[in-house]
C-alpha positions in Angstrom: 123.2 70.3 101.2 123.9 70.4 97.6 121.2 67.6 97.0 118.2 69.1 99.0 118.4 72.2 97.8 118.8 70.4 94.1 115.3 68.3 94.7 113.7 71.2 96.5 114.5 73.2 93.3 113.4 70.6 90.4 110.2 70.2 92.3 109.7 74.1 92.8 110.3 74.5 89.0 108.2 71.6 87.6 105.1 72.6 89.7 105.6 76.2 89.5 105.6 75.8 86.0 108.7 78.1 85.5 110.7 76.3 83.7 109.6 74.6 79.9 111.9 72.2 78.8 109.4 70.0 77.2 110.0 69.2 73.7 113.1 69.8 72.0 112.9 73.1 69.9 110.7 74.7 72.9 111.7 77.7 74.8 112.7 77.5 78.0 110.3 80.4 80.2 112.6 82.1 82.7 111.0 84.5 84.8 113.7 87.1 86.3 112.0 89.3 89.7 114.3 92.7 89.8 113.6 94.6 93.2 113.6 97.9 91.5 111.2 99.9 89.7 110.8 99.4 85.5 112.3 102.9 84.6 114.9 102.3 87.2 118.4 101.6 85.4 119.0 98.2 86.8 115.8 97.2 85.3 116.1 98.7 82.1 118.9 96.7 82.0 117.8 93.4 82.9 115.3 93.9 80.1 117.9 94.2 77.3 119.7 91.3 78.8 116.8 89.6 78.4 116.4 90.7 75.0 120.2 89.7 74.1 119.6 86.5 75.9 116.6 85.7 73.4 118.2 86.6 70.8 121.3 84.8 70.9 120.1 81.6 72.3 117.6 81.8 68.9 114.8 82.0 71.6 115.4 79.0 73.1 115.6 80.7 76.3 113.0 83.5 76.8 113.3 85.7 79.7 110.7 87.5 81.6 111.4 90.3 83.4 109.3 91.1 86.6 110.4 94.6 88.0 109.2 96.8 91.0 109.4 93.8 93.4 106.0 92.6 91.5 107.0 88.6 91.8 108.9 88.5 94.6 109.8 91.2 96.8 113.3 92.4 97.1 114.6 90.2 100.4 112.7 87.0 99.2 114.5 87.1 95.4 117.6 85.3 96.6 116.1 82.2 98.2 113.4 82.0 95.1 116.3 81.6 92.9 118.3 78.9 95.4 114.9 77.0 95.6 113.7 77.0 92.1 111.1 79.3 92.6 112.4 81.0 89.7 115.3 80.3 87.5 117.1 83.7 87.6 116.7 86.9 89.5 118.7 90.2 90.5 119.3 90.9 94.5 121.4 93.5 96.4 123.9 90.8 98.2 124.5 93.0 101.0 120.6 92.3 101.8 122.2 89.1 103.5 125.0 89.9 105.3 123.4 88.1 108.0 124.0 85.0 106.2 127.7 85.3 105.4 129.5 88.7 106.2 131.4 89.3 102.9 127.7 89.4 101.4 128.6 93.1 102.3 131.8 93.8 101.1 130.3 96.7 98.6 128.9 98.3 101.9 131.9 99.2 104.4 131.8 102.9 104.5 134.3 105.3 102.9 136.2 101.8 101.5 135.6 102.4 98.3 133.6 105.5 97.5 133.9 106.1 93.5 133.4 104.1 90.8 137.2 103.0 89.4 137.6 101.9 93.6 134.7 100.1 93.2 135.4 98.3 90.5 138.9 97.2 92.4 137.2 96.0 94.9 135.0 94.1 93.5 137.3 92.2 91.6 139.4 91.3 94.8 135.7 90.1 96.1 134.5 88.0 93.2 136.1 84.8 93.5 135.2 84.5 96.7 131.9 85.7 96.6 131.2 83.0 93.4 132.5 80.5 95.8 130.1 81.3 98.2 126.8 81.5 95.8 127.9 78.4 94.3 128.0 76.3 98.2 124.1 77.9 98.0 123.2 76.4 94.5 123.3 79.6 93.0 126.0 81.1 89.8 126.4 84.7 89.3 126.0 85.4 85.9 126.8 89.8 86.1 127.1 92.5 88.5 126.3 96.3 88.2 127.2 99.4 91.0 124.7 101.6 92.5 126.2 105.4 92.1 127.7 106.6 95.2 125.6 106.5 98.0 124.2 109.8 99.8 122.2 110.7 102.6 118.6 112.0 102.3 116.5 114.1 105.5 113.8 116.1 105.4 115.4 118.8 107.2 119.3 121.0 106.7 121.2 118.1 108.9 125.1 119.6 109.6 126.4 117.1 112.2 125.5 113.7 113.2 124.5 115.3 116.6 121.6 116.5 114.2 120.4 112.7 113.4 119.4 111.8 116.4 115.9 110.0 116.8 115.6 110.5 113.2 113.6 107.4 111.4 115.5 106.1 108.9 115.2 103.5 106.1 117.4 100.6 106.5 117.7 98.0 103.3 121.0 95.4 104.8 123.2 95.2 108.0 125.7 98.4 107.1 122.7 100.6 106.7 120.8 99.3 110.3 123.9 99.9 111.9 125.0 103.3 110.7 121.2 104.4 112.0 122.3 103.2 115.3 125.7 104.4 115.4 124.4 108.1 114.5 121.3 107.9 116.9 118.9 106.9 114.2 115.8 104.5 114.3 116.2 101.9 111.9 113.1 101.1 110.0 113.4 98.1 107.5 112.0 99.0 103.9 112.0 97.6 100.9 113.0 99.3 97.8 109.6 99.3 96.3 107.6 101.0 99.3 110.3 103.8 99.9 107.3 106.6 98.2 104.4 105.3 100.7 107.3 105.1 103.9 108.5 108.7 103.4 104.8 110.0 102.3 103.2 108.5 105.6 106.3 109.5 108.3 107.1 105.6 108.4 110.5 106.9 107.4 112.1 110.5 107.2 115.8 109.6 105.9 117.9 107.0 104.0 121.1 106.4 102.6 120.5 105.9 99.1 122.3 106.6 95.6 120.4 110.0 94.0 118.7 107.1 91.5 116.3 105.8 93.9 115.3 109.4 95.0 115.2 110.1 91.6 113.3 107.4 90.7 111.0 107.3 93.8 110.4 111.2 93.7 111.3 111.4 97.0 111.2 115.3 96.7 107.7 114.6 97.5 108.8 114.5 101.1 112.4 115.2 102.0 114.2 118.6 101.2 117.8 117.4 101.3 120.4 115.0 99.8 124.2 114.9 100.9 126.6 113.6 98.8 129.0 112.0 101.3 129.9 109.1 98.6 129.7 106.3 101.3 129.8 103.1 99.3 128.8 101.8 95.7 126.7 98.6 96.5 126.3 96.3 93.5 122.9 93.9 92.5 123.8 90.8 91.4 121.9 88.9 88.6 122.2 85.0 89.4 120.6 81.8 88.2 120.0 78.6 90.0 123.0 76.5 89.3 120.9 73.6 88.9 119.1 75.2 86.1 122.3 76.5 84.7 123.9 72.9 85.1 120.8 72.1 82.6 121.5 74.9 79.6 123.9 73.7 76.4 127.1 74.8 75.9 126.3 76.7 73.2 123.7 78.9 75.0 125.5 79.0 78.1 128.1 80.9 76.0 125.5 83.1 74.8 124.0 83.8 77.9 127.9 85.0 79.4 128.4 86.9 76.5 125.0 89.0 77.5 125.9 89.1 81.0 129.4 90.8 80.3 127.3 93.3 78.2 125.0 93.9 80.7 128.0 94.4 83.1 129.3 96.9 81.0 125.9 98.9 79.8 125.1 98.3 83.6 128.6 100.2 84.6 128.0 103.5 82.1 124.2 103.9 83.0 125.3 103.8 86.7 127.9 106.3 85.7 125.6 108.2 83.5 122.7 108.4 85.9 124.5 109.7 88.5 124.7 113.5 87.7 121.5 113.4 85.7 119.5 112.1 89.2 121.2 114.7 91.4 120.1 117.2 88.5 116.3 115.8 88.8 116.4 116.0 92.7 117.3 119.6 92.0 114.9 120.1 89.6 112.3 118.5 91.8 113.1 120.8 94.7 115.7 119.4 97.1 118.4 121.0 98.5 121.5 118.9 96.4 125.2 119.2 97.2 128.0 118.2 99.6 128.0 117.8 103.5 129.6 120.1 105.7 133.0 119.4 107.1 131.7 118.4 110.4 128.8 115.7 109.1 131.8 114.1 106.7 134.4 113.6 109.7 131.7 112.4 112.0 130.5 110.0 109.2 134.2 109.1 108.8 134.7 108.2 112.5 131.9 105.8 112.3 133.2 104.6 109.3 136.4 103.2 111.2 134.5 101.5 113.6 131.9 99.8 110.8 135.2 98.8 109.0 136.4 97.1 111.8 133.2 95.5 112.6 133.1 94.4 109.2 137.0 93.1 108.8 135.5 91.1 112.3 132.5 89.3 110.9 134.0 88.3 107.4 137.4 86.8 109.2 140.6 86.2 107.0 138.0 85.8 103.8 137.2 89.6 103.9 141.1 90.6 105.2 142.1 89.2 102.2 139.6 90.7 100.3 140.8 94.0 101.6 144.6 93.7 101.1 143.5 93.0 97.6 141.9 95.6 97.4 144.2 98.2 98.9 147.4 96.2 97.1 
């Protein structure tokens, strides 16, 4: 499987010309697709990472960031890296739980609801996650959490009963299942399409961070944001393992140093962006605040169901991650 993937990677890279490894001293050109807008903190962090790599490798590796799903849509980025259509990219892996339930470790409702808890959960999951990615010809460079996830609506909602029939934007298995359990209708919508979806009524609600809503100016269509701190999903920057194996040891060390910096900077940006974006939603005219006690109680009951379902799907590996997180 690895050999076939490697052959596909080499062929795709050669054909697409995304990697220029010609004469000695020539820069390798790496295209890096990202799903979110250029102004989003993940994308800005990616640009800083690219600048760091360029400087750290003395220009030997030149990364160009393509934000807003302009090169590949979010759902297609992971496969593009695997098959060598691009050497590097960023993806929300919880969007691929259909491949492996472990990819959804960061989207189990109410398991890790703060930055500190999220960091502990990621540390518990990382060895297993890296092993799974390695089998898929992917090498993890760095990961950055989103701010805590809240609920967006175009009306006041005080209980799960109030959600019945609402068209809900989903972006992974967890969000689709949340919609089903609350009586909403899940609609799969990429991040780059959010504004249009709400403006045209294709969707009327979503669970996401304040950052997503702020970036997409959702106050033009929605009215309420409820802070429920359901989970903190991660974006992961990965490189094609065949490409990575061809990088010199000195350049690998430089890239990994930049990755460590990007992970730390991204975390701080996510923390700072949390309050900034909530203030921005208020300034746009939205009602922003904690969910009602009834809504929180209803959602926690659903969280128990979803946690048990995830543990069943993830098996012993999932149980080991949760146990390590709690311990």
